[in-house]
MARTOR-151127 format. One record per residue (C-alpha): residue number from 1; x, z, y; residue in three letters. Coordinates in Angstrom, 2 decimals. Example, Ala and Ser with C-alpha at 12.3 -4.5 7.8 and 13.67 -1.06 7.14 Angstrom:
    k        X        Z        Y    r
    1    12.30     7.80    -4.50  ALA
    2    13.67     7.14    -1.06  SER
END
This chain:
    k        X        Z        Y    r
    1    11.81    71.69    17.29  UNK
    2    10.79    68.67    19.39  UNK
    3    10.04    65.41    17.60  UNK
    4     9.38    61.94    18.95  UNK
    5     8.48    58.67    17.26  UNK
    6     7.81    55.08    18.29  UNK
    7     7.06    51.90    16.33  UNK
    8     7.08    48.21    17.15  UNK
    9     6.27    45.04    15.25  UNK
   10     8.92    42.30    15.08  UNK
   11     8.30    38.63    14.22  UNK
   12    11.13    38.55    11.68  UNK
   13    11.86    39.43     8.07  UNK
   14    12.84    43.07     7.49  UNK
   15    16.30    42.14     6.22  UNK
   16    17.04    40.19     9.39  UNK
   17    15.95    43.13    11.55  UNK
   18    18.02    45.54     9.47  UNK
   19    21.09    43.33     9.89  UNK
   20    20.97    44.26    13.60  UNK
   21    20.69    48.03    13.10  UNK
   22    22.62    48.63     9.90  UNK
   23    26.00    47.78    11.40  UNK
   24    27.35    50.62    13.57  UNK
   25    29.52    48.15    15.52  UNK
   26    26.30    46.49    16.80  UNK
   27    24.61    49.74    17.92  UNK
   28    25.49    49.23    21.60  UNK
   29    23.35    46.09    21.56  UNK
   30    20.12    47.97    20.88  UNK
   31    20.67    51.59    21.93  UNK
   32    19.74    52.59    25.48  UNK
   33    22.28    51.24    27.98  UNK
   34    23.71    54.69    28.73  UNK
   35    24.72    55.41    25.09  UNK
   36    27.84    53.95    23.50  UNK
   37    28.88    54.40    19.88  UNK
   38    32.51    54.27    18.76  UNK
   39    32.94    54.02    14.97  UNK
   40    35.44    56.33    13.29  UNK
   41    36.04    57.08     9.62  UNK
   42    32.56    56.43     8.11  UNK
   43    30.12    58.01     8.49  UNK
   44    31.71    59.60    11.59  UNK
   45    31.12    58.17    15.06  UNK
   46    31.63    59.33    18.63  UNK
   47    28.74    58.83    21.03  UNK
   48    29.42    58.63    24.75  UNK
   49    26.59    59.29    27.20  UNK
   50    27.06    57.76    30.66  UNK
   51    24.70    60.23    32.38  UNK
   52    26.68    63.30    31.40  UNK
   53    30.04    61.59    30.89  UNK
   54    30.36    63.53    27.65  UNK
   55    31.32    62.51    24.14  UNK
   56    29.57    63.94    21.10  UNK
   57    30.72    63.92    17.50  UNK
   58    28.08    62.19    15.41  UNK
   59    27.22    60.68    12.06  UNK
   60    25.77    57.23    11.32  UNK
   61    24.62    56.20     7.86  UNK
   62    23.02    52.91     6.90  UNK
   63    21.06    52.61     3.66  UNK
   64    20.61    48.82     3.19  UNK
   65    18.59    49.15    -0.02  UNK
   66    16.09    51.33     1.88  UNK
   67    16.32    49.38     5.18  UNK
   68    16.99    52.73     6.84  UNK
   69    19.55    54.11     9.28  UNK
   70    20.09    57.83     9.91  UNK
   71    22.20    59.53    12.57  UNK
   72    22.76    62.88    14.20  UNK
   73    25.23    65.31    15.71  UNK
   74    28.13    66.10    13.44  UNK
   75    29.27    69.59    14.38  UNK
   76    26.28    71.53    15.65  UNK
   77    23.24    69.94    13.98  UNK
   78    21.19    70.01    17.20  UNK
   79    19.91    66.45    16.97  UNK
   80    19.00    63.88    14.30  UNK
   81    17.21    60.58    14.11  UNK
   82    16.30    57.75    11.81  UNK
   83    15.14    54.16    12.02  UNK
   84    13.10    52.56     9.24  UNK
   85    12.38    48.85     8.86  UNK
   86     9.36    47.85     6.76  UNK
   87     7.90    44.48     5.93  UNK
   88     4.33    43.90     7.06  UNK
   89     3.81    40.54     5.36  UNK
   90     3.83    37.01     6.75  UNK
   91     7.49    37.31     7.73  UNK
   92     6.96    40.21    10.15  UNK
   93     8.41    43.72    10.21  UNK
   94     7.60    47.09    11.68  UNK
   95    10.42    49.25    13.01  UNK
   96     9.88    52.99    13.41  UNK
   97    12.35    55.21    15.25  UNK
   98    12.13    59.00    14.93  UNK
   99    14.12    61.61    16.86  UNK
  100    14.32    65.35    16.21  UNK
  101    15.79    67.90    18.62  UNK
  102    16.20    71.19    16.79  UNK
  103    16.51    73.33    19.93  UNK
  104    13.47    72.61    22.12  UNK
  105    15.09    74.38    25.05  UNK
  106    17.81    71.72    25.17  UNK
  107    15.64    68.69    24.34  UNK
  108    15.15    66.00    26.98  UNK
  109    11.67    65.66    28.42  UNK
  110     9.06    63.68    26.51  UNK
  111     9.05    61.06    29.27  UNK
  112    12.82    60.50    29.06  UNK
  113    12.83    60.31    25.27  UNK
  114     9.88    57.92    25.11  UNK
  115    11.48    55.66    27.74  UNK
  116    14.72    55.62    25.72  UNK
  117    12.86    54.83    22.49  UNK
  118    10.93    52.02    24.15  UNK
  119    14.13    50.63    25.67  UNK
  120    15.88    50.70    22.29  UNK
  121    13.02    48.92    20.55  UNK
  122    12.82    46.31    23.31  UNK
  123    16.59    45.70    23.17  UNK
  124    16.44    45.43    19.37  UNK
  125    13.56    42.98    19.68  UNK
  126    15.68    40.88    22.04  UNK
  127    18.62    40.89    19.60  UNK
  128    16.40    39.91    16.68  UNK
  129    14.77    37.09    18.65  UNK
  130    18.20    35.77    19.67  UNK
  131    19.30    35.78    16.05  UNK
  132    16.12    34.06    14.85  UNK
  133    16.50    31.41    17.56  UNK
  134    20.16    30.79    16.72  UNK
  135    19.61    30.63    12.96  UNK
  136    16.43    28.62    13.16  UNK
  137    14.68    31.25    11.04  UNK
END
């Protein structure tokens, strides 16, 4: 199994950050540019990857009371991930993203995964900052 994790601090309340990740319809705003999520009958989703041109059956579950989102492949169980938002005090939050690839032979390289995690956290940061600016919070 190959596992990867990244964290980033956000200058916003945890609930505000979670509002951006807990809604599957907003996932394209913070996922890497080459991934696109199409909601189906919850918790089912289809994920399209531009690089391969393939669609994958997936799951997406948001747990608002835990400020946590979990996802993974639906049919073959080869991949799973989660994102956790935690308050750090003084109106800030820490977001941690964790990915697990259960077949190391088919896992992307560490460099590719870390770049994708960093891109996702940066895009999420941008979305949160836009929301804070527009709401005056």
